N, C-alpha and C positions, 0 to 999 in steps of 0.2 A: 688619720695619721699618715706619716711618710712611710712608704713601703719600699724595701730593697729586696731584690733577688740576688743572692750571693752564690756563686758557683765555685767549687773547689775541685781542681783536677787531681789526677792520680798521684803526683808527687806531693801534693798538699795533704793527702790522706794515706801516705805510703805505709804507715804503721800506727800503732796505738798512740805513741807519743805525739805524732803529728795530728792525729784526730783529736786528741785532747787540746792541742794548740788551736785547731780550728774552732773547737767549742768555745775557747776563750775569746776568739775574734767575734764569733756570733753573739756571745753573751754581751760583750762590750758594745756592740751595735744596738742590741736590744735595750741596754741600759740608757741609751740616748733617747729612748722613746720612739724608736723606729721599729715597725713590724718587719719581720724577716722570713723569707722563704729561702731555704738552702737547697741547692742542687749539687749532688756529688757524683764523682766518677768512682770506678772500682779502684781499690788500692793498687799502687804502682806495680806493674808486672802481673797482676791477677788475670787480666784478659788474655794475655799471651799464654799464661799457664793453662787456662781453660781451652784455648785453641789447640795447644799441644796435646791435651788429654783427648779431645775429640778426634784429632788426626791420628792418634795412636790406635784408635779403634777403626776409623774409616777415613781414608785419604780425602774424600770429598763428602763431608757429612750433609745430611738432609738440612736445607736452610732453615726450616721451621724448628727443628730440634736444636740446631746451632744457636738460634736466637734464644730459645728457652734456656740453654746452658749459659750463654754469655751474660744474660740478664741477672744471673745470680751474683755476679761480682759487685754490682751496685747495691744489691739487697743487703749484703754484709755491711757495707759502709753506712747506709742510712740507719741501720739498727744500732751500730756502735756509736755513731755520732749522737743519735737521740739519747742513748744511755749517758754519754758524756755530758750532754746538756742538762738532763734530769739531775745528774749528780751535782751540778752547779746551781741547782734551784731554778733552772730555766726550763719550764715545761715544754716538751717537744713531742711531735707525733710524726712517724715516718710513713711514707707512701711509696709503693712501687709505681711505675708508669701506668700499669693497669688499674691500680687502686685510685688514681686521681679522678677519672681516667684521662690519659692522653691518647686520644683516638688517632690512629694512623691508617694508611692504606696497607695492603698485604704484601708489599715488596720486601720480603725478608732480607735482612742485613743492610738495606738501604731505604727503609721506609720513610715516608714523608708525613708530617703532621697535618691532620685535617681539622681537628677540633679538640678543645680542652674544656672539660667541665670543672669550673673553679668553685663550685658551691661548697664542697667539703673543706677545701683549703681556706676559704673566706670564713667559714664557721669557726675553724680552729684559730685563725688570726684574731677574730673577734673575742674568742675566749682567752686570749693572751698567750697562745702557744706559738712556738716556732714550728714551721712546717718544713720537714726534711724530705726531699723528693729524689728518687733515683733517676739520674740522668741517662741519656743514651737509649731509652726504651719507651715503648708504648704498647698499645693493644689494638688489634684490628677489629673489624665489625663482627667477626666470628669468635672473638675471644682469644685468639692466638697471640702470644707475646711476640713483639716485633722489636728490632733495633734500628737505629738511625744511621749506622755506619760509624767508623772510627772517628773520634772527636765529636761525636753527636751530643755529648753532654752540654757543650756550648749552645747548640741549637735548642736543646731542651730548656736551658735557662732563659734564653731570649724569648722563646715561645711562651713560657710561663709568665715572664715579665710583661709581654704584650697582652696576654689574656687577663692578667690581674691589674693592668694599667699601673705598673710599678713606676716609681719615680726614677729608679736607676737599676741597671743590671750590672753587677760587679763580678768580673771574672778574675778570681784569684788563681795565680799560677806561680811558676818558679822564676819569672822575670818581673821587674818592678815597673813595667810600662813598655811603650813602643819607643824604640830608639831611632835616631836619624839613620843609622846603619849598624852593622854588627860590630860591637866593641872589640871583638877578637881581631878584626881587621883594622879598625880605626879606634884606638884607645880613647881618643877625644870625642867620640860619639856622645851625643847627649839625649837625655830622655825628653820626649815631647810632652808638653802639658795637655795638649789636645790635638785632635786630628779629625778629619771628616770621614763619614762613611765611605764616600767615593775613594778617598786616598787609601783607606784601610783595605777596601776591596782590591784595589790595584796592587797594593803591597802583598796581600795574601795570595793573589793569583800569580805573583812574581816570585814567590818562595817564602814569604814570612809565615811562620807557623805558630804565631801567637794565638790566633783565633781561626776557627773553621770558617771557610768562605760562606757556607750556608747560614751560619749564625750572623755574620755581618750583613748579608743580604736581608735576612729576616728583620734584623734591628732597624735597618734603613727603611724597609717597607712599612713598618709599624711605628717608626719614630721612637724607638726605645734607646735612651742614652746608655752607652756601654762604657764601663771604666775597667781598664786592665790594671790589676794590682798584684803585689807580691804577698804571698803568705808568710814571708820571712823578713821583709823589710817594711818598716812603717813609713810610707810616704803616699801622697795623693794619686800616684800612678798617672795614667793617660786617659783622658776622656775622649770618647769617640761619639760625635754627634753631627748634626747638620752644619753646613758652612756658616761661619760667623764673619761679619764684615771685617773684623780685625785680621782675619786670616789672609786678606789680600796683601798684607804687608810681607808675608812670607812667600818667597818665590818657590822654594822647594821644601817639602816636609821630610822626605826620606830618599835614600838610595838603596835600591834592592838589587840583588843579583841571584842568578840561578846557574849552578854548575852543571845541571843535568841536561845540557843542550847538545844537539848534533846537527850538522848542516849538510845538505845534499844539493848538488848543482847538476842540472841536465843541460849540457852545452849543445848548441846548434839544433834547437827544435824549430819546427815550422812556425812562423808568426801568423797564426790564423785563429779564427774564433773556435772556442771549445778545447784549445790545447791544454789549458790548465786543468780542466776536468779530466781529460784523458790521462794526464800525468798523475793526478792525485786521486782519481777514482778508485784504483786498486788499493791505495793506501787507506782511504776511508773505509772500503769494504773489509779491510783487515782490522778495523777498529783502532787505528793508529791516529792520534791527534796531531794535527799540524799547527805550528805556532806562527812564526813569521814567514812571509812570502814576498819575494821580489822577482819581477820579470823585466829583464832589460829591454831597452828600445831595440827594435830590429835593425840589423845591418843591411847593407845594400843587397846582399844575397837572399834576403827574406828570412834569415835565421835569427833566433834570439836565444838567450840563456835564461833558464828558469831555476831559481834558488829558493829553498825553504828549509825550515828547521823542525825537528821532532825531538821527543824525549830521547835521551841517550840510550835508555834501555831498548828502544825500538829501532835503533840505528841499523843494525845488521839486517833485520827483516825488511825494513824500508828500502835499504840499498838493493836488496835482492829483487823486490817488487818493481822498483823504478828501472832497474837494468832490463827487466823483461819488457816493460812498457816502452822504454827508449829505443829498443831494438826495432819494435814495430813502427815507431815514429820516424825512424831513420836519423835519430840524433847522433851527434858526433861521439859524445862520451858522457859518462856519469862520474862525478867526483864526490867524495865524501870526506867529512872532517868531524871527528868526535872529540876534538880538543879545543872547543870553543866555549864561551860563556855568554850569557846575556846580562847586560848591565843597564839599569833603568833609573831615571829620575822621575819622582812622583811629587806632584804638588798642585793644589787648586790655583795657586798664584800664576800658573801658566796662562790661565784664561785672560788675565789683565796685564801681563807683562810680555813684551817682545824681547827677542834676542837670547832666549834661554838656550835654544838649540845651538846657536853660534858659540855661546860661552862654553857649552859642554864640549863641542868639537874642538875648540881652541885648547881647553884644558887637557884633553886626551892627546891632541896633536903635539902639545908642548912636551909631553912625556914620551913621544915617539910611538904612540899606540895607534895602530891602523884600525879603522872602522870597516867592518866587512858587510854589515847590514844595518838598516835603520827602520824603525817602526814608531809611529806616533799615535797618540789619541789626544783628547782635549786636555788631559791632565797628566800625560805620561810621555816620555821619550825613552825608547829602548834601543840599544845598539848591541851588535854581536862583535866581540873582540876575541883575540887569542887567549886561551885559558891562562897562559903564563903571565899575562898582564893584569889579571883580575884585581889583586890587592893594590897594585900601583894605581890602577884606574879608579878604584873606589876612593882611595886616599886623595888623589888629585881632585876629583869632583867634590868630595866633602869639603876640602879647603876652598875650592873655587867658588862655591856657593855659600860660604860663610856658615857652615854647619858645625864647625868645631866648637866644643864646649870650652869654657874657661879652665875647667879642671876635668880630669879623667873621671869616668863614671865609677861608682863604688867598686872597690876591688872585690874579686871573687863572685861578682854577680853573674849568673848564667846568661849566656848570650844568644839564646834562640830568639833573636829579635828580627830585624828586617833583613833576613837572609835565608838561604836554604838550609 
């Protein structure tokens, strides 16, 4: 039989009424003759409530005990959903991560899945039951409960789909698919019918919060087709899979942006081997991630400018570290700017079409938008611009690459799509 793994996030199971609605969706799938394994998150707000409880006792709780506490959120949901399915005459059995078991390493709060024993789940499926599994959690070799990190239920679902060789892993959320960009910025943004794993990974890394990056990586590695669907709107959503020949017709799949950027420039550094490491070494030692990097061509005096970006939350600390380093290097000055954004085009069509960068720069230039930094990969072009031009830039690019929909997306749809 066809097998689907269906994952429902916190907003989809936020209360009893929504859990009942999820049971209706699962039952409808089952009535089509499809076997179903359901993965659920904790009810919306529950994980935060448990974190607050722990911190009211201890500011920095023991990680093992914290995982034991947080895993109870999903345990409530699996039991309630199983009851709702049973009430509908749809036999179901719930499993915690440890009962499956989903074996992980012992890195509490950020564990990685090592092995899944699917025997019990397969026996239930053969017996005609729906299997309901707690997402976000597993168990280590010593029997301790572990969690996979925030958003880990997506990873749980994809891992189970890979272990069970499911035909599709369906991620139900509060959006009805992946859009070309954020409909709050561009009302004519349209929902994509399909997108590749590579594109989704790029979009996720650039700010899209539809899926956890680890889940997309896992799906790509094990070739698990992913489909993003809405729990509240009935449509086919967006399929995420490997590249299709038809996708060459599309130049750009989406426009992503990230508001949480800050830029630093060290002016007048010596143009010599190892200078980049000397500037960024202290930054790396402080566990601060660097994103885009540009080093200008040296002038006649043997000096160059070195520019890079970090997360805006790390701006002040990075500025302090770089000023200390630049003084030792004899640099002229250090400048910082935390009013910038990163704007990115993503699409596998870049591989087979020339002139995309030129069209991007022309569209931004026509609106008087200055480009401060540029970064490229095989299927992505990112630029840094002033924050005040973000929405204008997104709309200009959306039109320039023909991404506007004939009609605006459905009103009142949540817009946590291709954006931060």
